[in-house]
N, C-alpha and C positions, 0 to 999 in steps of 0.2 A: 176504327182507329183514325181514319182520315178526318171524320167529323169531330172527334174528340180533340185532335191536334189543331184543327182549324179553330175550334172554340178557344183553346188555350192561347192562340196567337191572334185572336180577334179577326179572323179571315172570313171572307164571304165565299161560300162554296155554291157553285151553280152546276147542277147535274146536266149532262148532255147525253142524249141518245138520238139516233136518227130515225126519222120516219120518211117514207117515200124513198129518197136517194140513200144508198148505203144501208137500207133498213135491215138487210140480212146481217149486219154487224151489231144490231142492238138487241132485239127481242126475237125469240123463236116464235114467229107468228103462227097461230093455229091454222090460218088459211093463207097460203102463199100463192102468189102469181109469179111464175118463174121463181126467182129467189127473193122477191120483194113482197111488200105488204099489199094484200088485196084490199083496196080501198072500199070495196063494197061489203066487206065482212064486219058485221057488228061484233063478232067474237074477237076480232083483232082490236077494235076500239075498247072493248070491255077489258081485255088484258092490258092494253096500254094505260088505260085510266087506273087500273088496279096497281100497276107498277108505280105510277106517279103518286097515288095515295100511300103506297108502301114507303116510298122515298120520304114523303112528308112525315110519316110516322117515325122513320129513322132519325130525321133531323130533330123532331120534337123530343124523342127519347134522350138525345144528347143535350137538349136545351138550347138549340140554335134555330134561327128562322130560315126558311127556304122561300125567299120572295120571288125567285126566278127559276125558270126551267128552259133549257135550250133543246128544242126538238128538231134541230137541223133542217132537213128537207132540201139538202143541196144535191147537185148532180143527179137529178131525179128523172132524166129523160127516159131511160129504159122502163122504169116503174110507171110513169105517167102514160107512156105510149101503150104499154101492155094493158093498163087499166082502161084507157080510152078505147082500145080495140074490143075489150070484153064488154064494156058498159055503154058504148056508143055515145060518149060525151067527149068534148074536147079536153085536152090536158089542162087548159086554163080553168075550165069549169071544175074539173076534178080537183085541181090543186086548191082552188078557192074553197070548195066544199070541205076538203080535208083541213085546211087552215081554220076555217070557221068552227068546225067540229072540235078541234083540239083547243082553239082559243076559248070557246064557250065553256069547255070543261075547266080549263086553267082559271078562267075568270071566276067560276063557281068555287074554286079552291084558293082564291086570293093570290094567284100566281101571275106574274108577268111572263108572257110567252116571248121567247127569243127564237128567231129563225135566221138562217143564212140568206144572204141577198141574191145569190146567183141565179135562182130560178125566177127572179122578179125583175131581171134586166135583160134586154135583148138588143141586137144590132139595129132593129127597126124601131126601137123605142126612142121617142123624142129626147129623152135625157141621156142616151148613150153618148159617152164622150171619147170613145175609141181608146181608152186607157187599158182595158182588159177585155178578154174574150169571154163570152157567155154562151158557149156552144150548146149547152143543155137547154137553155131557155130558147135559143134560136131554133133548135130541132122541134120543139114542142109548141112554141108560142105561149108558154105558160106565163110569161111576163105580163100578158094582157089582163091577168086577174088582179094585178097590184092595185088598180083603181078601186076595187071593191073590198079590199081587206081592211080591217080595223087599224086605225093609225096609232093605237097604243101598243101594237106589237113592236118589239125592238128588233131592228135588222142588224145582224152581225155582218159587217162588211170585211171580207177576207181581202187583204192587200197582198196579192201574189207578186207584184212587181213594185219596185220603188218608183214613186211618182213625185212630181213637183206640184201637181194640182189634183184635186179630188172632185171633179165635176159631178160624178154620179152621187157621191156622198152628199155633196151640197144640195143637189137636186132632190134627193130623197128627203133630206131635212126640210126643204121648202115644201114638200108634199105633206109634211106633218109627221113624218116618222122620226123616232129617236134612233140614231145610227151609232153603233159602237164600231170603231175602227180597230181591226185586229190584224197585226202583221203576221205574215206567213214566211218562215224561213229567214235566213241571215240577211239577205238583201232587203227584204221587207222590213226587218227590224231596224235597219239603218234609216 
């Protein structure tokens, strides 16, 4: 019904599900690590990719396009740290591998991948402008993978606080990313 109404109103629908952070809220992963996605399980990726294909089929059945998918990946410190402990790789390496795996799949399905920005910015990052806190990226150092991820991934920048300047947004744009600014809450909307 959502897709049918979107078609009637000529609206774009972008599915969102989380992987890594908050992943317990999206798919019941066949192999879990704590409550999160075990990034070493091919069964998890097989299921994720099937869900994406099923979504594309739902869109096609209604006669609308699905050019984007948002796979979240925000606030993922617990997931990345648990996976790092299990697999002996840094959170930055694990996040990069995860992003590349889902990016390659999305590319094969003609989908633009959207992810949230917060695991890709840290206090020690040269582009950090002190506007917002990125505690999950600080705990893990995951922001260090940003230099290695494809530039045609769209970064969804959550604006938690009202700002007069957007140094990080501008810097990400200068690095070659397309950044979508998304307000969060009433103050951010202002």
